[in-house]
N, C-alpha and C positions, 0 to 999 in steps of 0.2 A: 504494500500500500504506500502511495506517495502523496505528498501535498498536492491538492488539485484534483485527485481522483473523484469520480462521481459515484455516490451511493445509489445503487439500483434496486436492491431488495433488502427488506428487514424481515427475517424469518420467512423467506421465500415469497414475500408479498411485495409486488412492484411499488416503488415509491417515486416513479418518474412522472412528470406532468408539466404542462405549460405554466409559465409565469412562476408563481409560488405554490402552485397546487401540489407538486411533488414534495416540497419541503414540509408543508403542513401535514401531508399524509405521513411522512416519515416521523415527524415529531409526535403525531398522535399515536402511531403504533409503538414507538419507543416508550411513550408515557404509559401505555396500557400493558406492554409486554416486556419492558426493559428489565424488570426484576426476575424474569423467568429464565432459567438456564436449562439447556444451552441457548445462547442468543446468536443467531446467524445474521451476519451482515455481508452483503455482496457489493463489490466495487468494480468499476471499469475505468479505463483511461479516458480522460476528457477529449472531446472532439474540437474544442476551442483552445487555441494556444496564444496567449498574449506575450509579446516580446517587445522590449524597449531596447533599441539599438542606439548607441551613442558614439560619437567620434572620440578617439583617445585624447586624454588630457596630459598635461605636464610634459609636453615635448615628445610624447611617444608617437612614432610614425603612424600615419593613417593607412592601414592595410585593408584595402577593399572599400565597400560601401554599396550603395544601391546598384552599381554596375555589375555586382555579382549575380543579381537576379535575372534570370531568363524567364519571361512570362509567356503564357499562351492562354487563349480563350477556350473554355470547355463548357458547353451548355450555358452560355451567358454568364459564366463565372470566370474570373481571372485567376488562373492557377500559376504556381511556381513550377515551371517545367524542369529547371535544373539550376545549379549554382556554378558559376565560372570561377576558376582559380585566378588569382591576381598576383602582381609583382610583390615579392617579399619586402620586408623592412629594409634589407640591405640595398636591393636594387632601387627601391623607391627613394632611398636616401642618397643615391648617386654613387654607390660603391660599384667598382668594376672588377671583372676577372683580372687576376694578377695583383690586386691589392693585398697588403699584408695586414693580418690581424695582430695588433700590438698590445691592446689593453682590453680587459673585460672588467667592467666596474672598477677601473683604476688599478687592477692587478695586472702586472706585466706578463705577457706571453710572447713567444717567438722573439722577433727583433726588439720588442719592447723591453726585454730583460736587459739588453746591453745599455739601454738608455738610463736605467736606474742602478746599473752596476751589479745586477744579479747574474751570476756566472752560469747557472744551469737552468735553461728554459724548461718548462713542462713539456712532456711528450704530447703528441697529437691526441692520444686517448684521454689524457688528463684534461686537455682543452675541451674536448667534446663532453666530458663529464661535467665541467663547469657550465657549459652552454645548455646542457640538458637538465640541470638541476632547477626545479621550479623556485627554489629559495633565492635564486639570483635574479629574479625578475620583479619589476622592470629592470632591464639590463642595458647599460651603456657600453657600446662596442666601438672601439677606436681603431681605425684602419689607417695605414700609411701607404701612400702611392709613390712608387719609385720614380726617379727623374726620367723624362722622356728619352734622354740619350742612353739610358740603360737598356740595351737590346736583349737582356736576359731576364726581364721582369717576370715571366711566367715559369721560369725554370725551377724545378724542385730537385734536380739531380746535379746540375753543374754549378760551379761557383759563380757568384755575381758580385758586383760592387755596390749593391744596395745598402744604403745607410738610412736608418730611421730618423737620424738627427736632421738630415737635410731634405727629408721627404715631406710631401704635402699630406696632411692628416684630415680624415673625415670621421665624424662621430655620428652614430645613429643610436636611437633608443628603441628597444624591442620589448613587447609585452609578453612574449612567450617564445620558446625555441621553435615551435611549429611555424611561426610567422617570419623567421629570419630569411629562409630561402637560399641557403649557401651550402656549398661543398668545399671543405678545406683539405689540403694536403700538407704534409710536413716536408720541408726542404732538408738538404744534407746537414745544415747547421741548426735544425729544429725551428727555423722560421715557419710561421703558419701562413700559408698562401691560399687565397680564394681561387679555386680552379673551376667553379661552375656556379651558375645561378638558376633557380627554378621557381615556377609559380607555386603559390601556397593557398590553402583555404583562407578566405578573408574573414573579416569580423562577423558578418552576418552568417556565413556558413558554419563557423565554429560555434556560434551561439545556438544554432538550430541543429547541431550534430545529433543530439539525443532524439530528435523527432524525425530524422531522415530515414531511419530503417536500415536494414543490413546492406541494401544495394545503394544507399545514399541517393535514392531517387525520391524527391518529395512528391507527396500526393495532397498538397495543401492549396486551398483557395484563399485569397486575401479577402477577409470579411470586412475589415475596417482599417482606416489610416488615421491615426491620432484621434480616435473616437468617432470619426465620421464614417458611416456605413458606405460601402462601395455599391453603387446602384447597378442594376442589371444592364443598363445601357453603356456602362463604362468600358472603354477599350484598353488594350495593353498600354498604349501610349499615354492615355489619361491617367491611369494608375501609376505608371512609372514617373510621369512628370510631377504628380503630387508627392510621391516619395522623395524625389530629388529635391524639390523645393524645400521640404522640411529639413532634409539632411544638410543642405548647403546654407540655409538661412538660420536654422536653430541648432545645428550640430547634432541632431537626434531625430528619430522617428519611432513612433509606437505602432506596431502592426498586430492585428488579431488575425490569426490564420484559422481556417476551418478544415478539418479532415472530413471531407464529405462522405467517404466510405464508412468511417467510424461513426459519424452522425447517423447515417442511415441504419447501421447495425444497432445502435443504441435505441433508436425509435422503433425498431422491430421487436424489442424485448417485451416479454409478457410475464 
């Protein structure tokens, strides 16, 4: 049983109904039979899902947004057809392949160790442990970009003349490891070099992860936007424009989703 689940039966008696009818019936049965044992209560998952999405605060990079949503019209209802992955925190912050990771929350790694006089940089596995630990988030990641004349900036095997002291630095702030979107490799001298960038689940997709199901294919209609019911004549573009306006002007949007299949199943209960 989870918070928000729907009470469907008390002692095998249906307690669903329109408006407050179901609540009143449930309270009446509980009052009459609540002291009788055994007491049987049946619940089901809700078909309405209320979610408030907000832009990150405190300098954390904005990963995703309304652009993650791919909408389609089904029986005069606007459904979420899928979620699109988006650029990770690093790519959104201007980090490039070949950049060196030198600090994680001010702690030196790779070439950053030479800057503070630390002789033994951590191994690549230790760096990944730091990045994967939820206790380190929000995390500030500092990257150094080698000079343009350095022709060996992507090398992880041969020696190069890269110096963190003279390099350009870029700092990005991430809210979780899943949103960084980076692959790192260790060079011969334990420098940590970014070797690949990849798209990641965005803010909306991560917030909806529990409701997506095993195949991560949503079966949800958008019921309301910031408390305003979505009418049957609304098109995909009308709904998306309303979501975008709220996101860009207020930095947030509240959506109520409806699992139409779950709703139909609940209404068939007897």
